[in-house]
PDB file of N, CA, C and O in Angstrom, chain B, residues numbered from 101:
ATOM      1  N   UNK B 101      59.891 -63.425 -33.336  1.00  0.00           N
ATOM      2  CA  UNK B 101      59.354 -62.239 -33.967  1.00  0.00           C
ATOM      3  C   UNK B 101      59.085 -61.214 -32.874  1.00  0.00           C
ATOM      4  O   UNK B 101      58.541 -61.559 -31.825  1.00  0.00           O
ATOM      5  N   UNK B 102      59.446 -60.005 -33.097  1.00  0.00           N
ATOM      6  CA  UNK B 102      59.373 -58.989 -32.071  1.00  0.00           C
ATOM      7  C   UNK B 102      58.168 -58.067 -32.273  1.00  0.00           C
ATOM      8  O   UNK B 102      57.435 -58.156 -33.258  1.00  0.00           O
ATOM      9  N   UNK B 103      58.009 -57.202 -31.318  1.00  0.00           N
ATOM     10  CA  UNK B 103      56.953 -56.195 -31.426  1.00  0.00           C
ATOM     11  C   UNK B 103      57.188 -55.309 -32.649  1.00  0.00           C
ATOM     12  O   UNK B 103      56.238 -54.833 -33.270  1.00  0.00           O
ATOM     13  N   UNK B 104      58.454 -55.092 -32.988  1.00  0.00           N
ATOM     14  CA  UNK B 104      58.768 -54.292 -34.168  1.00  0.00           C
ATOM     15  C   UNK B 104      58.185 -54.936 -35.424  1.00  0.00           C
ATOM     16  O   UNK B 104      57.625 -54.252 -36.281  1.00  0.00           O
ATOM     17  N   UNK B 105      58.320 -56.240 -35.520  1.00  0.00           N
ATOM     18  CA  UNK B 105      57.773 -56.967 -36.679  1.00  0.00           C
ATOM     19  C   UNK B 105      56.255 -56.874 -36.697  1.00  0.00           C
ATOM     20  O   UNK B 105      55.652 -56.730 -37.761  1.00  0.00           O
ATOM     21  N   UNK B 106      55.638 -56.954 -35.532  1.00  0.00           N
ATOM     22  CA  UNK B 106      54.188 -56.815 -35.448  1.00  0.00           C
ATOM     23  C   UNK B 106      53.760 -55.443 -35.948  1.00  0.00           C
ATOM     24  O   UNK B 106      52.786 -55.319 -36.691  1.00  0.00           O
ATOM     25  N   UNK B 107      54.485 -54.425 -35.542  1.00  0.00           N
ATOM     26  CA  UNK B 107      54.145 -53.066 -35.996  1.00  0.00           C
ATOM     27  C   UNK B 107      54.332 -52.926 -37.515  1.00  0.00           C
ATOM     28  O   UNK B 107      53.595 -52.182 -38.162  1.00  0.00           O
ATOM     29  N   UNK B 108      55.298 -53.628 -38.074  1.00  0.00           N
ATOM     30  CA  UNK B 108      55.468 -53.633 -39.530  1.00  0.00           C
ATOM     31  C   UNK B 108      54.261 -54.275 -40.204  1.00  0.00           C
ATOM     32  O   UNK B 108      53.787 -53.793 -41.232  1.00  0.00           O
ATOM     33  N   UNK B 109      53.768 -55.362 -39.623  1.00  0.00           N
ATOM     34  CA  UNK B 109      52.563 -56.003 -40.167  1.00  0.00           C
ATOM     35  C   UNK B 109      51.356 -55.072 -40.079  1.00  0.00           C
ATOM     36  O   UNK B 109      50.533 -55.020 -40.993  1.00  0.00           O
ATOM     37  N   UNK B 110      51.260 -54.342 -38.977  1.00  0.00           N
ATOM     38  CA  UNK B 110      50.155 -53.392 -38.835  1.00  0.00           C
ATOM     39  C   UNK B 110      50.230 -52.307 -39.904  1.00  0.00           C
ATOM     40  O   UNK B 110      49.206 -51.886 -40.441  1.00  0.00           O
ATOM     41  N   UNK B 111      51.436 -51.860 -40.207  1.00  0.00           N
ATOM     42  CA  UNK B 111      51.609 -50.854 -41.257  1.00  0.00           C
ATOM     43  C   UNK B 111      51.196 -51.430 -42.618  1.00  0.00           C
ATOM     44  O   UNK B 111      50.564 -50.739 -43.417  1.00  0.00           O
ATOM     45  N   UNK B 112      51.550 -52.678 -42.879  1.00  0.00           N
ATOM     46  CA  UNK B 112      51.130 -53.333 -44.123  1.00  0.00           C
ATOM     47  C   UNK B 112      49.610 -53.437 -44.189  1.00  0.00           C
ATOM     48  O   UNK B 112      49.016 -53.259 -45.253  1.00  0.00           O
ATOM     49  N   UNK B 113      48.989 -53.723 -43.063  1.00  0.00           N
ATOM     50  CA  UNK B 113      47.531 -53.799 -43.028  1.00  0.00           C
ATOM     51  C   UNK B 113      46.921 -52.427 -43.299  1.00  0.00           C
ATOM     52  O   UNK B 113      45.914 -52.321 -43.999  1.00  0.00           O
ATOM     53  N   UNK B 114      47.519 -51.389 -42.753  1.00  0.00           N
ATOM     54  CA  UNK B 114      47.044 -50.023 -43.036  1.00  0.00           C
ATOM     55  C   UNK B 114      47.116 -49.733 -44.540  1.00  0.00           C
ATOM     56  O   UNK B 114      46.213 -49.108 -45.096  1.00  0.00           O
ATOM     57  N   UNK B 115      48.174 -50.179 -45.185  1.00  0.00           N
ATOM     58  CA  UNK B 115      48.308 -49.979 -46.627  1.00  0.00           C
ATOM     59  C   UNK B 115      47.181 -50.693 -47.370  1.00  0.00           C
ATOM     60  O   UNK B 115      46.648 -50.165 -48.345  1.00  0.00           O
ATOM     61  N   UNK B 116      46.819 -51.880 -46.917  1.00  0.00           N
ATOM     62  CA  UNK B 116      45.707 -52.607 -47.529  1.00  0.00           C
ATOM     63  C   UNK B 116      44.395 -51.853 -47.336  1.00  0.00           C
ATOM     64  O   UNK B 116      43.559 -51.807 -48.238  1.00  0.00           O
ATOM     65  N   UNK B 117      44.224 -51.273 -46.175  1.00  0.00           N
ATOM     66  CA  UNK B 117      43.017 -50.466 -45.914  1.00  0.00           C
ATOM     67  C   UNK B 117      42.977 -49.302 -46.888  1.00  0.00           C
ATOM     68  O   UNK B 117      41.928 -49.015 -47.464  1.00  0.00           O
ATOM     69  N   UNK B 118      44.099 -48.630 -47.081  1.00  0.00           N
ATOM     70  CA  UNK B 118      44.147 -47.505 -48.012  1.00  0.00           C
ATOM     71  C   UNK B 118      43.855 -47.947 -49.435  1.00  0.00           C
ATOM     72  O   UNK B 118      43.234 -47.204 -50.196  1.00  0.00           O
ATOM     73  N   UNK B 119      44.295 -49.149 -49.811  1.00  0.00           N
ATOM     74  CA  UNK B 119      44.052 -49.664 -51.150  1.00  0.00           C
ATOM     75  C   UNK B 119      42.575 -49.960 -51.399  1.00  0.00           C
ATOM     76  O   UNK B 119      42.125 -49.949 -52.545  1.00  0.00           O
ATOM     77  N   UNK B 120      41.823 -50.223 -50.336  1.00  0.00           N
ATOM     78  CA  UNK B 120      40.391 -50.486 -50.490  1.00  0.00           C
ATOM     79  C   UNK B 120      39.638 -49.236 -50.918  1.00  0.00           C
ATOM     80  O   UNK B 120      38.567 -49.324 -51.519  1.00  0.00           O
ATOM     81  N   UNK B 121      40.199 -48.070 -50.607  1.00  0.00           N
ATOM     82  CA  UNK B 121      39.541 -46.822 -50.957  1.00  0.00           C
ATOM     83  C   UNK B 121      38.149 -46.768 -50.361  1.00  0.00           C
ATOM     84  O   UNK B 121      37.922 -47.255 -49.253  1.00  0.00           O
ATOM     85  N   UNK B 122      37.223 -46.180 -51.087  1.00  0.00           N
ATOM     86  CA  UNK B 122      35.842 -46.030 -50.603  1.00  0.00           C
ATOM     87  C   UNK B 122      34.959 -47.189 -51.038  1.00  0.00           C
ATOM     88  O   UNK B 122      33.752 -47.174 -50.794  1.00  0.00           O
ATOM     89  N   UNK B 123      35.547 -48.194 -51.679  1.00  0.00           N
ATOM     90  CA  UNK B 123      34.737 -49.297 -52.221  1.00  0.00           C
ATOM     91  C   UNK B 123      34.082 -50.134 -51.135  1.00  0.00           C
ATOM     92  O   UNK B 123      32.966 -50.616 -51.327  1.00  0.00           O
ATOM     93  N   UNK B 124      34.722 -50.313 -50.039  1.00  0.00           N
ATOM     94  CA  UNK B 124      34.243 -51.212 -48.987  1.00  0.00           C
ATOM     95  C   UNK B 124      34.306 -50.519 -47.625  1.00  0.00           C
ATOM     96  O   UNK B 124      35.177 -50.838 -46.816  1.00  0.00           O
ATOM     97  N   UNK B 125      33.403 -49.581 -47.361  1.00  0.00           N
ATOM     98  CA  UNK B 125      33.495 -48.841 -46.097  1.00  0.00           C
ATOM     99  C   UNK B 125      33.388 -49.731 -44.860  1.00  0.00           C
ATOM    100  O   UNK B 125      34.040 -49.458 -43.852  1.00  0.00           O
ATOM    101  N   UNK B 126      32.583 -50.784 -44.917  1.00  0.00           N
ATOM    102  CA  UNK B 126      32.454 -51.670 -43.750  1.00  0.00           C
ATOM    103  C   UNK B 126      33.744 -52.455 -43.509  1.00  0.00           C
ATOM    104  O   UNK B 126      34.113 -52.704 -42.362  1.00  0.00           O
ATOM    105  N   UNK B 127      34.426 -52.841 -44.580  1.00  0.00           N
ATOM    106  CA  UNK B 127      35.704 -53.538 -44.446  1.00  0.00           C
ATOM    107  C   UNK B 127      36.766 -52.603 -43.885  1.00  0.00           C
ATOM    108  O   UNK B 127      37.561 -52.989 -43.028  1.00  0.00           O
ATOM    109  N   UNK B 128      36.768 -51.386 -44.372  1.00  0.00           N
ATOM    110  CA  UNK B 128      37.726 -50.393 -43.887  1.00  0.00           C
ATOM    111  C   UNK B 128      37.513 -50.141 -42.401  1.00  0.00           C
ATOM    112  O   UNK B 128      38.472 -50.095 -41.631  1.00  0.00           O
ATOM    113  N   UNK B 129      36.272 -49.979 -42.003  1.00  0.00           N
ATOM    114  CA  UNK B 129      35.966 -49.730 -40.591  1.00  0.00           C
ATOM    115  C   UNK B 129      36.404 -50.912 -39.724  1.00  0.00           C
ATOM    116  O   UNK B 129      36.991 -50.722 -38.659  1.00  0.00           O
ATOM    117  N   UNK B 130      36.118 -52.118 -40.181  1.00  0.00           N
ATOM    118  CA  UNK B 130      36.480 -53.302 -39.389  1.00  0.00           C
ATOM    119  C   UNK B 130      37.993 -53.429 -39.233  1.00  0.00           C
ATOM    120  O   UNK B 130      38.485 -53.710 -38.140  1.00  0.00           O
ATOM    121  N   UNK B 131      38.729 -53.223 -40.322  1.00  0.00           N
ATOM    122  CA  UNK B 131      40.190 -53.332 -40.252  1.00  0.00           C
ATOM    123  C   UNK B 131      40.795 -52.221 -39.395  1.00  0.00           C
ATOM    124  O   UNK B 131      41.715 -52.466 -38.615  1.00  0.00           O
ATOM    125  N   UNK B 132      40.284 -51.009 -39.541  1.00  0.00           N
ATOM    126  CA  UNK B 132      40.796 -49.905 -38.720  1.00  0.00           C
ATOM    127  C   UNK B 132      40.531 -50.149 -37.237  1.00  0.00           C
ATOM    128  O   UNK B 132      41.387 -49.867 -36.399  1.00  0.00           O
ATOM    129  N   UNK B 133      39.359 -50.667 -36.912  1.00  0.00           N
ATOM    130  CA  UNK B 133      39.032 -50.982 -35.517  1.00  0.00           C
ATOM    131  C   UNK B 133      39.973 -52.069 -34.990  1.00  0.00           C
ATOM    132  O   UNK B 133      40.425 -52.010 -33.847  1.00  0.00           O
ATOM    133  N   UNK B 134      40.261 -53.057 -35.833  1.00  0.00           N
ATOM    134  CA  UNK B 134      41.157 -54.140 -35.439  1.00  0.00           C
ATOM    135  C   UNK B 134      42.574 -53.622 -35.197  1.00  0.00           C
ATOM    136  O   UNK B 134      43.222 -54.013 -34.226  1.00  0.00           O
ATOM    137  N   UNK B 135      43.047 -52.753 -36.065  1.00  0.00           N
ATOM    138  CA  UNK B 135      44.376 -52.152 -35.883  1.00  0.00           C
ATOM    139  C   UNK B 135      44.429 -51.392 -34.557  1.00  0.00           C
ATOM    140  O   UNK B 135      45.394 -51.519 -33.803  1.00  0.00           O
ATOM    141  N   UNK B 136      43.408 -50.615 -34.280  1.00  0.00           N
ATOM    142  CA  UNK B 136      43.340 -49.859 -33.028  1.00  0.00           C
ATOM    143  C   UNK B 136      43.335 -50.793 -31.826  1.00  0.00           C
ATOM    144  O   UNK B 136      44.012 -50.534 -30.831  1.00  0.00           O
ATOM    145  N   UNK B 137      42.573 -51.879 -31.917  1.00  0.00           N
ATOM    146  CA  UNK B 137      42.508 -52.847 -30.817  1.00  0.00           C
ATOM    147  C   UNK B 137      43.871 -53.505 -30.567  1.00  0.00           C
ATOM    148  O   UNK B 137      44.269 -53.703 -29.419  1.00  0.00           O
ATOM    149  N   UNK B 138      44.574 -53.835 -31.637  1.00  0.00           N
ATOM    150  CA  UNK B 138      45.902 -54.463 -31.492  1.00  0.00           C
ATOM    151  C   UNK B 138      46.864 -53.478 -30.840  1.00  0.00           C
ATOM    152  O   UNK B 138      47.612 -53.844 -29.933  1.00  0.00           O
ATOM    153  N   UNK B 139      46.847 -52.239 -31.297  1.00  0.00           N
ATOM    154  CA  UNK B 139      47.736 -51.242 -30.705  1.00  0.00           C
ATOM    155  C   UNK B 139      47.389 -50.999 -29.237  1.00  0.00           C
ATOM    156  O   UNK B 139      48.284 -50.799 -28.416  1.00  0.00           O
ATOM    157  N   UNK B 140      46.120 -51.015 -28.906  1.00  0.00           N
ATOM    158  CA  UNK B 140      45.692 -50.864 -27.517  1.00  0.00           C
ATOM    159  C   UNK B 140      46.213 -52.024 -26.667  1.00  0.00           C
ATOM    160  O   UNK B 140      46.664 -51.822 -25.539  1.00  0.00           O
ATOM    161  N   UNK B 141      46.145 -53.233 -27.213  1.00  0.00           N
ATOM    162  CA  UNK B 141      46.637 -54.403 -26.476  1.00  0.00           C
ATOM    163  C   UNK B 141      48.142 -54.317 -26.260  1.00  0.00           C
ATOM    164  O   UNK B 141      48.640 -54.738 -25.216  1.00  0.00           O
ATOM    165  N   UNK B 142      48.865 -53.782 -27.223  1.00  0.00           N
ATOM    166  CA  UNK B 142      50.311 -53.627 -27.063  1.00  0.00           C
ATOM    167  C   UNK B 142      50.630 -52.672 -25.919  1.00  0.00           C
ATOM    168  O   UNK B 142      51.632 -52.845 -25.225  1.00  0.00           O
ATOM    169  N   UNK B 143      49.790 -51.675 -25.723  1.00  0.00           N
ATOM    170  CA  UNK B 143      50.004 -50.707 -24.662  1.00  0.00           C
ATOM    171  C   UNK B 143      49.529 -51.224 -23.306  1.00  0.00           C
ATOM    172  O   UNK B 143      50.025 -50.781 -22.270  1.00  0.00           O
ATOM    173  N   UNK B 144      48.572 -52.157 -23.300  1.00  0.00           N
ATOM    174  CA  UNK B 144      47.974 -52.637 -22.060  1.00  0.00           C
ATOM    175  C   UNK B 144      47.928 -54.163 -22.077  1.00  0.00           C
ATOM    176  O   UNK B 144      46.849 -54.752 -22.144  1.00  0.00           O
ATOM    177  N   UNK B 145      49.072 -54.791 -22.019  1.00  0.00           N
ATOM    178  CA  UNK B 145      49.176 -56.243 -22.160  1.00  0.00           C
ATOM    179  C   UNK B 145      48.575 -57.032 -21.006  1.00  0.00           C
ATOM    180  O   UNK B 145      48.324 -58.228 -21.154  1.00  0.00           O
ATOM    181  N   UNK B 146      48.342 -56.413 -19.886  1.00  0.00           N
ATOM    182  CA  UNK B 146      47.852 -57.138 -18.727  1.00  0.00           C
ATOM    183  C   UNK B 146      46.369 -57.455 -18.761  1.00  0.00           C
ATOM    184  O   UNK B 146      45.890 -58.209 -17.914  1.00  0.00           O
ATOM    185  N   UNK B 147      45.638 -56.914 -19.697  1.00  0.00           N
ATOM    186  CA  UNK B 147      44.190 -57.083 -19.749  1.00  0.00           C
ATOM    187  C   UNK B 147      43.842 -58.392 -20.459  1.00  0.00           C
ATOM    188  O   UNK B 147      43.780 -58.437 -21.688  1.00  0.00           O
ATOM    189  N   UNK B 148      43.616 -59.455 -19.688  1.00  0.00           N
ATOM    190  CA  UNK B 148      43.356 -60.791 -20.240  1.00  0.00           C
ATOM    191  C   UNK B 148      42.058 -60.833 -21.056  1.00  0.00           C
ATOM    192  O   UNK B 148      42.025 -61.451 -22.120  1.00  0.00           O
ATOM    193  N   UNK B 149      41.010 -60.196 -20.581  1.00  0.00           N
ATOM    194  CA  UNK B 149      39.732 -60.206 -21.306  1.00  0.00           C
ATOM    195  C   UNK B 149      39.884 -59.531 -22.667  1.00  0.00           C
ATOM    196  O   UNK B 149      39.368 -60.012 -23.676  1.00  0.00           O
ATOM    197  N   UNK B 150      40.594 -58.418 -22.675  1.00  0.00           N
ATOM    198  CA  UNK B 150      40.829 -57.712 -23.936  1.00  0.00           C
ATOM    199  C   UNK B 150      41.651 -58.586 -24.880  1.00  0.00           C
ATOM    200  O   UNK B 150      41.399 -58.607 -26.085  1.00  0.00           O
ATOM    201  N   UNK B 151      42.630 -59.304 -24.341  1.00  0.00           N
ATOM    202  CA  UNK B 151      43.480 -60.178 -25.139  1.00  0.00           C
ATOM    203  C   UNK B 151      42.642 -61.266 -25.818  1.00  0.00           C
ATOM    204  O   UNK B 151      42.806 -61.527 -27.010  1.00  0.00           O
ATOM    205  N   UNK B 152      41.755 -61.889 -25.063  1.00  0.00           N
ATOM    206  CA  UNK B 152      40.913 -62.952 -25.621  1.00  0.00           C
ATOM    207  C   UNK B 152      39.976 -62.407 -26.700  1.00  0.00           C
ATOM    208  O   UNK B 152      39.782 -63.041 -27.737  1.00  0.00           O
ATOM    209  N   UNK B 153      39.401 -61.236 -26.454  1.00  0.00           N
ATOM    210  CA  UNK B 153      38.538 -60.604 -27.458  1.00  0.00           C
ATOM    211  C   UNK B 153      39.330 -60.270 -28.716  1.00  0.00           C
ATOM    212  O   UNK B 153      38.848 -60.464 -29.832  1.00  0.00           O
ATOM    213  N   UNK B 154      40.541 -59.771 -28.532  1.00  0.00           N
ATOM    214  CA  UNK B 154      41.381 -59.408 -29.667  1.00  0.00           C
ATOM    215  C   UNK B 154      41.674 -60.627 -30.541  1.00  0.00           C
ATOM    216  O   UNK B 154      41.526 -60.568 -31.762  1.00  0.00           O
ATOM    217  N   UNK B 155      42.084 -61.718 -29.924  1.00  0.00           N
ATOM    218  CA  UNK B 155      42.391 -62.928 -30.692  1.00  0.00           C
ATOM    219  C   UNK B 155      41.159 -63.401 -31.447  1.00  0.00           C
ATOM    220  O   UNK B 155      41.254 -63.772 -32.617  1.00  0.00           O
ATOM    221  N   UNK B 156      40.006 -63.392 -30.792  1.00  0.00           N
ATOM    222  CA  UNK B 156      38.759 -63.792 -31.450  1.00  0.00           C
ATOM    223  C   UNK B 156      38.440 -62.858 -32.615  1.00  0.00           C
ATOM    224  O   UNK B 156      37.978 -63.310 -33.662  1.00  0.00           O
ATOM    225  N   UNK B 157      38.682 -61.563 -32.441  1.00  0.00           N
ATOM    226  CA  UNK B 157      38.407 -60.601 -33.507  1.00  0.00           C
ATOM    227  C   UNK B 157      39.344 -60.782 -34.701  1.00  0.00           C
ATOM    228  O   UNK B 157      38.917 -60.673 -35.851  1.00  0.00           O
ATOM    229  N   UNK B 158      40.614 -61.055 -34.428  1.00  0.00           N
ATOM    230  CA  UNK B 158      41.566 -61.290 -35.526  1.00  0.00           C
ATOM    231  C   UNK B 158      41.174 -62.560 -36.274  1.00  0.00           C
ATOM    232  O   UNK B 158      41.177 -62.581 -37.505  1.00  0.00           O
ATOM    233  N   UNK B 159      40.840 -63.608 -35.545  1.00  0.00           N
ATOM    234  CA  UNK B 159      40.427 -64.858 -36.194  1.00  0.00           C
ATOM    235  C   UNK B 159      39.163 -64.649 -37.020  1.00  0.00           C
ATOM    236  O   UNK B 159      39.053 -65.179 -38.126  1.00  0.00           O
ATOM    237  N   UNK B 160      38.214 -63.888 -36.499  1.00  0.00           N
ATOM    238  CA  UNK B 160      36.991 -63.586 -37.242  1.00  0.00           C
ATOM    239  C   UNK B 160      37.277 -62.792 -38.503  1.00  0.00           C
ATOM    240  O   UNK B 160      36.668 -63.034 -39.545  1.00  0.00           O
ATOM    241  N   UNK B 161      38.203 -61.842 -38.412  1.00  0.00           N
ATOM    242  CA  UNK B 161      38.568 -61.039 -39.580  1.00  0.00           C
ATOM    243  C   UNK B 161      39.241 -61.905 -40.640  1.00  0.00           C
ATOM    244  O   UNK B 161      39.021 -61.705 -41.834  1.00  0.00           O
ATOM    245  N   UNK B 162      40.049 -62.850 -40.217  1.00  0.00           N
ATOM    246  CA  UNK B 162      40.697 -63.758 -41.175  1.00  0.00           C
ATOM    247  C   UNK B 162      39.635 -64.515 -41.957  1.00  0.00           C
ATOM    248  O   UNK B 162      39.701 -64.597 -43.184  1.00  0.00           O
ATOM    249  N   UNK B 163      38.654 -65.069 -41.247  1.00  0.00           N
ATOM    250  CA  UNK B 163      37.576 -65.797 -41.928  1.00  0.00           C
ATOM    251  C   UNK B 163      36.774 -64.876 -42.846  1.00  0.00           C
ATOM    252  O   UNK B 163      36.403 -65.258 -43.955  1.00  0.00           O
ATOM    253  N   UNK B 164      36.515 -63.674 -42.375  1.00  0.00           N
ATOM    254  CA  UNK B 164      35.700 -62.727 -43.131  1.00  0.00           C
ATOM    255  C   UNK B 164      36.386 -62.271 -44.431  1.00  0.00           C
ATOM    256  O   UNK B 164      35.735 -62.163 -45.470  1.00  0.00           O
ATOM    257  N   UNK B 165      37.677 -62.010 -44.371  1.00  0.00           N
ATOM    258  CA  UNK B 165      38.379 -61.415 -45.505  1.00  0.00           C
ATOM    259  C   UNK B 165      39.060 -62.417 -46.425  1.00  0.00           C
ATOM    260  O   UNK B 165      39.576 -62.015 -47.468  1.00  0.00           O
ATOM    261  N   UNK B 166      39.086 -63.701 -46.087  1.00  0.00           N
ATOM    262  CA  UNK B 166      39.932 -64.624 -46.827  1.00  0.00           C
ATOM    263  C   UNK B 166      39.577 -64.759 -48.309  1.00  0.00           C
ATOM    264  O   UNK B 166      40.469 -65.017 -49.117  1.00  0.00           O
ATOM    265  N   UNK B 167      38.334 -64.598 -48.686  1.00  0.00           N
ATOM    266  CA  UNK B 167      37.965 -64.739 -50.096  1.00  0.00           C
ATOM    267  C   UNK B 167      38.147 -63.427 -50.856  1.00  0.00           C
ATOM    268  O   UNK B 167      38.748 -63.404 -51.929  1.00  0.00           O
ATOM    269  N   UNK B 168      37.630 -62.345 -50.298  1.00  0.00           N
ATOM    270  CA  UNK B 168      37.647 -61.066 -51.010  1.00  0.00           C
ATOM    271  C   UNK B 168      38.980 -60.324 -50.919  1.00  0.00           C
ATOM    272  O   UNK B 168      39.341 -59.577 -51.829  1.00  0.00           O
ATOM    273  N   UNK B 169      39.700 -60.526 -49.839  1.00  0.00           N
ATOM    274  CA  UNK B 169      40.935 -59.760 -49.611  1.00  0.00           C
ATOM    275  C   UNK B 169      42.057 -60.695 -49.169  1.00  0.00           C
ATOM    276  O   UNK B 169      42.448 -60.683 -48.002  1.00  0.00           O
ATOM    277  N   UNK B 170      42.576 -61.503 -50.088  1.00  0.00           N
ATOM    278  CA  UNK B 170      43.593 -62.483 -49.697  1.00  0.00           C
ATOM    279  C   UNK B 170      44.868 -61.851 -49.136  1.00  0.00           C
ATOM    280  O   UNK B 170      45.504 -62.441 -48.262  1.00  0.00           O
ATOM    281  N   UNK B 171      45.251 -60.686 -49.606  1.00  0.00           N
ATOM    282  CA  UNK B 171      46.463 -60.040 -49.080  1.00  0.00           C
ATOM    283  C   UNK B 171      46.243 -59.612 -47.633  1.00  0.00           C
ATOM    284  O   UNK B 171      47.109 -59.822 -46.784  1.00  0.00           O
ATOM    285  N   UNK B 172      45.090 -59.014 -47.349  1.00  0.00           N
ATOM    286  CA  UNK B 172      44.777 -58.622 -45.973  1.00  0.00           C
ATOM    287  C   UNK B 172      44.735 -59.859 -45.081  1.00  0.00           C
ATOM    288  O   UNK B 172      45.182 -59.812 -43.935  1.00  0.00           O
ATOM    289  N   UNK B 173      44.205 -60.954 -45.593  1.00  0.00           N
ATOM    290  CA  UNK B 173      44.137 -62.195 -44.826  1.00  0.00           C
ATOM    291  C   UNK B 173      45.534 -62.701 -44.493  1.00  0.00           C
ATOM    292  O   UNK B 173      45.789 -63.132 -43.369  1.00  0.00           O
ATOM    293  N   UNK B 174      46.434 -62.650 -45.461  1.00  0.00           N
ATOM    294  CA  UNK B 174      47.815 -63.095 -45.220  1.00  0.00           C
ATOM    295  C   UNK B 174      48.470 -62.237 -44.143  1.00  0.00           C
ATOM    296  O   UNK B 174      49.182 -62.755 -43.282  1.00  0.00           O
ATOM    297  N   UNK B 175      48.233 -60.938 -44.188  1.00  0.00           N
ATOM    298  CA  UNK B 175      48.807 -60.042 -43.189  1.00  0.00           C
ATOM    299  C   UNK B 175      48.206 -60.345 -41.818  1.00  0.00           C
ATOM    300  O   UNK B 175      48.922 -60.358 -40.816  1.00  0.00           O
ATOM    301  N   UNK B 176      46.894 -60.590 -41.768  1.00  0.00           N
ATOM    302  CA  UNK B 176      46.246 -60.926 -40.501  1.00  0.00           C
ATOM    303  C   UNK B 176      46.804 -62.222 -39.922  1.00  0.00           C
ATOM    304  O   UNK B 176      46.982 -62.336 -38.709  1.00  0.00           O
ATOM    305  N   UNK B 177      47.078 -63.189 -40.778  1.00  0.00           N
ATOM    306  CA  UNK B 177      47.710 -64.430 -40.300  1.00  0.00           C
ATOM    307  C   UNK B 177      49.086 -64.144 -39.712  1.00  0.00           C
ATOM    308  O   UNK B 177      49.443 -64.691 -38.668  1.00  0.00           O
ATOM    309  N   UNK B 178      49.858 -63.290 -40.376  1.00  0.00           N
ATOM    310  CA  UNK B 178      51.173 -62.894 -39.857  1.00  0.00           C
ATOM    311  C   UNK B 178      51.031 -62.190 -38.504  1.00  0.00           C
ATOM    312  O   UNK B 178      51.843 -62.389 -37.601  1.00  0.00           O
ATOM    313  N   UNK B 179      49.993 -61.367 -38.380  1.00  0.00           N
ATOM    314  CA  UNK B 179      49.743 -60.666 -37.127  1.00  0.00           C
ATOM    315  C   UNK B 179      49.423 -61.659 -36.016  1.00  0.00           C
ATOM    316  O   UNK B 179      49.890 -61.501 -34.888  1.00  0.00           O
ATOM    317  N   UNK B 180      48.630 -62.680 -36.327  1.00  0.00           N
ATOM    318  CA  UNK B 180      48.310 -63.707 -35.313  1.00  0.00           C
ATOM    319  C   UNK B 180      49.587 -64.381 -34.805  1.00  0.00           C
ATOM    320  O   UNK B 180      49.745 -64.593 -33.603  1.00  0.00           O
ATOM    321  N   UNK B 181      50.485 -64.713 -35.714  1.00  0.00           N
ATOM    322  CA  UNK B 181      51.745 -65.345 -35.334  1.00  0.00           C
ATOM    323  C   UNK B 181      52.564 -64.385 -34.479  1.00  0.00           C
ATOM    324  O   UNK B 181      53.130 -64.781 -33.460  1.00  0.00           O
ATOM    325  N   UNK B 182      52.626 -63.125 -34.895  1.00  0.00           N
ATOM    326  CA  UNK B 182      53.401 -62.144 -34.149  1.00  0.00           C
ATOM    327  C   UNK B 182      52.831 -61.919 -32.758  1.00  0.00           C
ATOM    328  O   UNK B 182      53.587 -61.805 -31.793  1.00  0.00           O
ATOM    329  N   UNK B 183      51.519 -61.856 -32.641  1.00  0.00           N
ATOM    330  CA  UNK B 183      50.881 -61.699 -31.326  1.00  0.00           C
ATOM    331  C   UNK B 183      51.247 -62.885 -30.426  1.00  0.00           C
ATOM    332  O   UNK B 183      51.578 -62.710 -29.253  1.00  0.00           O
ATOM    333  N   UNK B 184      51.182 -64.064 -30.983  1.00  0.00           N
ATOM    334  CA  UNK B 184      51.523 -65.259 -30.220  1.00  0.00           C
ATOM    335  C   UNK B 184      52.978 -65.230 -29.771  1.00  0.00           C
ATOM    336  O   UNK B 184      53.292 -65.582 -28.634  1.00  0.00           O
ATOM    337  N   UNK B 185      53.854 -64.812 -30.662  1.00  0.00           N
ATOM    338  CA  UNK B 185      55.281 -64.785 -30.354  1.00  0.00           C
ATOM    339  C   UNK B 185      55.659 -63.781 -29.275  1.00  0.00           C
ATOM    340  O   UNK B 185      56.670 -63.953 -28.594  1.00  0.00           O
ATOM    341  N   UNK B 186      54.850 -62.729 -29.114  1.00  0.00           N
ATOM    342  CA  UNK B 186      55.164 -61.767 -28.060  1.00  0.00           C
ATOM    343  C   UNK B 186      54.287 -61.984 -26.822  1.00  0.00           C
ATOM    344  O   UNK B 186      54.268 -61.164 -25.904  1.00  0.00           O
ATOM    345  N   UNK B 187      53.570 -63.097 -26.821  1.00  0.00           N
ATOM    346  CA  UNK B 187      52.839 -63.470 -25.628  1.00  0.00           C
ATOM    347  C   UNK B 187      51.441 -62.901 -25.490  1.00  0.00           C
ATOM    348  O   UNK B 187      50.895 -62.842 -24.388  1.00  0.00           O
ATOM    349  N   UNK B 188      50.870 -62.490 -26.587  1.00  0.00           N
ATOM    350  CA  UNK B 188      49.502 -61.953 -26.562  1.00  0.00           C
ATOM    351  C   UNK B 188      48.573 -62.985 -27.166  1.00  0.00           C
ATOM    352  O   UNK B 188      47.366 -62.755 -27.252  1.00  0.00           O
TER     353      UNK B 188
END
């Protein structure tokens, strides 16, 4: 899986954020922050501390969203696989 596929997953996650509308502002903020963090890691892959924090944040988001937002959770799982496949 390539970086292109990861970016496709990020776009799908953005669509999920848009679907939440104003109903869940804290969820929207958390997902948007996570998207920004992933994109930052793609630009600065050498930062090991940031990489570890990112993985922990994605895993935390998966646990947080798995009941209320199963589609977002599935996308986050895909993102975890994609990050692993590109060495992050």
